[in-house]
C-alpha positions in Angstrom: 18.5 141.0 -197.9 21.5 139.0 -199.2 23.4 139.4 -195.9 20.3 138.4 -193.9 19.7 135.3 -196.2 23.4 134.2 -195.7 23.0 134.5 -191.9 19.9 132.4 -192.1 21.6 129.7 -194.1 24.5 129.7 -191.7 22.1 129.1 -188.8 20.3 126.4 -190.8 23.6 124.6 -191.6 24.7 124.8 -187.9 21.5 123.3 -186.5 21.5 120.6 -189.1 25.1 119.6 -188.3 24.2 119.4 -184.6 21.3 117.2 -185.5 23.4 114.9 -187.7 26.0 114.5 -184.9 23.4 113.6 -182.3 21.6 111.2 -184.8 24.9 109.4 -185.3 25.3 108.9 -181.6 21.7 107.8 -181.1 22.0 105.2 -183.8 24.8 103.5 -181.9 23.0 104.0 -178.6 19.7 102.5 -179.7 21.2 99.7 -181.7 23.4 98.6 -178.7 20.6 99.0 -176.2 18.3 97.1 -178.5 20.6 94.2 -178.8 21.7 94.0 -175.2 18.2 94.8 -174.0 16.5 92.3 -176.3 14.2 94.8 -177.9 13.4 94.4 -181.5 11.4 97.6 -181.4 14.4 99.6 -180.3 16.6 98.1 -183.0 13.9 99.1 -185.5 14.0 102.6 -184.0 17.7 102.7 -184.6 17.0 102.1 -188.2 14.5 105.0 -188.1 17.4 107.2 -186.9 19.4 106.2 -189.9 16.6 107.7 -192.0 17.0 110.9 -189.9 20.7 111.0 -190.7 19.9 110.6 -194.4 17.5 113.5 -194.3 20.1 115.6 -192.5 22.4 115.0 -195.6 19.5 116.0 -197.9 19.0 119.2 -195.9 22.6 120.1 -196.0 22.7 119.5 -199.8 19.6 121.6 -200.3 21.0 124.5 -198.2 24.3 124.4 -200.1 22.9 124.4 -203.6 19.9 126.5 -202.7 22.2 129.2 -201.4 24.0 129.8 -204.6 23.8 133.2 -206.2 21.7 133.7 -209.4 23.4 132.8 -212.7 22.6 132.8 -216.4 20.8 129.5 -216.2 19.0 130.4 -212.9 18.3 134.1 -212.9 15.9 133.8 -209.9 18.5 131.9 -207.8 18.5 128.3 -206.7 16.0 128.5 -203.8 13.7 125.9 -205.4 16.4 123.4 -204.6 15.5 123.9 -201.0 11.9 123.4 -201.9 12.8 120.1 -203.6 14.8 119.0 -200.6 11.9 119.9 -198.3 9.6 117.7 -200.5 12.1 114.8 -200.2 12.1 115.2 -196.4 8.3 115.1 -196.4 8.3 112.0 -198.6 10.9 110.4 -196.2 8.6 111.0 -193.3 5.6 109.4 -195.1 7.7 106.4 -196.2 9.1 105.9 -192.7 5.7 106.2 -191.1 4.2 103.7 -193.5 7.0 101.3 -192.7 6.4 101.6 -189.0 2.6 101.3 -189.5 2.8 98.2 -191.7 5.3 96.6 -189.4 3.0 97.2 -186.4 0.1 95.6 -188.3 2.1 92.6 -189.1 3.4 92.3 -185.6 -0.2 92.4 -184.3 -1.4 89.9 -186.9 1.5 87.5 -186.3 1.4 88.0 -182.5 5.1 88.8 -182.3 6.3 88.6 -178.7 9.2 90.7 -177.4 10.3 90.8 -173.7 12.8 93.7 -173.5 14.9 94.4 -170.4 15.6 97.6 -168.5 18.6 98.4 -170.8 16.0 98.9 -173.6 14.0 101.1 -171.3 17.0 103.4 -170.6 17.8 103.6 -174.4 14.2 104.6 -175.2 14.2 107.3 -172.5 17.5 108.8 -173.6 16.3 108.8 -177.3 13.1 110.6 -176.4 14.8 113.3 -174.4 17.5 114.0 -177.0 15.2 113.9 -180.0 12.5 116.1 -178.4 15.2 118.6 -177.4 16.6 118.5 -180.9 13.1 119.0 -182.4 12.5 122.2 -180.3 16.0 123.5 -181.1 15.6 122.9 -184.8 12.0 124.0 -185.2 12.6 127.2 -183.3 15.6 128.0 -185.5 13.6 127.2 -188.6 10.8 129.5 -187.6 13.2 132.3 -186.6 14.9 132.2 -190.0 11.7 131.3 -191.8 13.2 128.2 -193.5 10.7 125.5 -194.4 13.4 123.0 -195.1 14.7 123.3 -191.5 11.2 123.1 -190.1 10.5 120.0 -192.1 13.7 118.4 -190.8 12.6 119.3 -187.2 9.5 117.2 -187.7 11.6 114.3 -188.8 13.4 114.6 -185.4 10.0 114.6 -183.6 8.9 111.5 -185.6 11.9 109.7 -184.2 11.0 110.9 -180.7 7.4 109.6 -181.2 8.6 106.2 -182.4 10.8 106.0 -179.3 7.7 106.8 -177.2 6.0 103.7 -178.8 9.1 101.7 -177.9 9.0 103.0 -174.3 5.3 102.1 -173.9 6.0 98.7 -175.2 8.9 98.2 -172.8 7.0 99.5 -169.8 3.9 97.5 -170.6 5.9 94.3 -171.0 7.8 94.9 -167.8 4.5 95.5 -165.9 2.7 92.5 -167.4 4.2 90.2 -170.0 0.7 89.7 -171.5 0.8 93.3 -172.7 3.5 92.6 -175.2 1.3 93.9 -178.1 1.1 97.4 -176.6 4.3 98.4 -178.5 2.8 97.5 -181.8 -0.5 99.3 -181.2 1.4 102.5 -180.1 3.6 102.3 -183.1 0.6 102.1 -185.4 -0.9 105.2 -183.8 2.3 107.1 -184.0 2.7 106.3 -187.7 -0.7 107.9 -188.4 0.4 111.2 -186.9 3.7 111.1 -188.7 2.0 110.6 -192.1 -0.1 113.7 -191.4 3.0 115.8 -190.8 4.7 114.4 -193.9 1.7 115.2 -196.1 1.6 118.8 -194.7 5.2 119.3 -195.5 4.8 117.8 -199.0 1.8 120.0 -199.6 3.7 123.2 -198.7 6.4 122.2 -201.1 4.0 121.5 -203.9 2.4 125.0 -203.3 5.8 126.5 -203.8 6.5 124.5 -207.0 3.1 125.6 -208.4 3.8 129.3 -207.5 0.7 129.5 -205.3 0.1 133.0 -203.9 0.5 133.5 -200.1 -2.5 134.1 -197.8 -4.9 137.0 -198.5 -3.7 138.8 -195.3 -0.1 138.8 -196.6 -1.2 140.2 -200.0 -3.3 142.9 -198.3 -0.3 143.9 -196.1 1.8 144.2 -199.3 -0.8 146.4 -201.0 -1.3 148.6 -197.9 2.5 149.1 -197.6 2.9 150.1 -201.2 -0.1 152.4 -201.2 1.1 154.3 -198.2 4.3 155.4 -199.9 4.2 159.1 -200.8 3.8 159.5 -204.5 2.0 156.2 -205.2 -1.4 156.8 -206.6 -2.4 153.2 -207.0 -1.1 149.7 -207.4 -2.0 146.8 -209.7 -0.8 143.5 -211.1 0.7 142.3 -207.8 2.3 138.9 -208.2 3.8 137.0 -205.3 5.3 133.5 -205.1 7.4 131.6 -202.6 10.8 130.1 -203.2 12.8 128.5 -200.4 10.3 129.8 -197.9 10.8 133.5 -199.0 8.6 135.8 -201.0 9.6 136.9 -204.5 7.2 139.5 -205.9 6.4 141.8 -208.7 4.2 144.9 -208.3 3.1 147.8 -210.6 2.7 151.2 -209.0 1.0 154.2 -210.6 2.5 157.6 -210.3 1.9 161.1 -211.6 2.8 161.0 -215.3 4.4 164.5 -215.3 7.1 163.8 -212.7 10.7 163.3 -213.6 12.1 159.8 -214.3 14.4 160.2 -211.3 11.5 160.9 -209.0 9.6 157.8 -210.3 12.7 155.8 -209.6 13.0 157.2 -206.1 9.3 156.3 -205.4 10.0 152.8 -206.6 13.0 152.4 -204.3 10.9 153.7 -201.4 8.3 151.0 -202.1 11.1 148.4 -202.1 12.3 149.7 -198.8 8.9 149.7 -197.3 8.1 146.2 -198.3 11.5 144.9 -197.2 11.1 146.4 -193.7 7.4 145.8 -193.1 6.8 142.4 -194.8 8.7 139.4 -193.2 10.4 136.9 -195.4 11.1 139.0 -198.5 13.7 137.7 -201.0 13.3 140.1 -203.8 11.0 142.9 -205.1 10.5 144.1 -208.6 8.7 147.4 -208.9 7.3 148.6 -212.2 6.5 152.3 -212.5 3.5 153.2 -214.6 2.1 156.8 -215.4 -1.3 157.6 -214.2 -3.5 157.7 -217.4 -5.6 160.6 -216.0 -2.5 162.8 -215.9 -1.5 162.2 -219.5 
């Protein structure tokens, strides 16, 4: 499990570094295209990409600290640092979306008029293509390695792509009919609503980890079935499962024949560990307690 976890962290770091590099290039591209193309919306979108770059740094910090081995002060490891980083990314999404939404409302109220050129159009199209590709690359990696922090960061990439869609609509609308200059602001307000929803979901998942919320009933039932099917296990009880850094940490009590040798009880416990590690995805650690069957005493 340790080797698998390190491979996952390596993949997470790699995809995040790719995202940080592309975000840096997009900031320069969108800011330049916004200035030359006379698009205030695209300049604001470049600022949004700065927030993406910041969350990339948060993700890398969370992966580095969260990947440290257990020590005396942190006997269960540092995976909750990843949970904290994921919560920060969720909050960043919400704050960014609220900023975009409030700005859109004020632009509508103040009847701000922008008349961007084709340069702004090209900048928005490139941004959408790059950020959407980066979203799929990142979210697929996050799902493959089951890392909620990477998945949260992927949604930050998509929020940037969606804000660029709002910019694109505004530019196209203005180019078709200058009287439609408010289309950009209405689109930005709608996009901000969806980004807030994603941010709240990410934040909610992080809070469930912080409060040691148990996984879904189906997962718990799969754990019970796996342990019960091990030869020598008569029953199970006191199953406790929590999530840290997107991985399961669990404690389970198994009941065995009270007359067997200690070494046999230990072997059965190890078999339960093996079964759970192979059959249940996303296992970090398993603690198996062996109890004698009261009826055999």
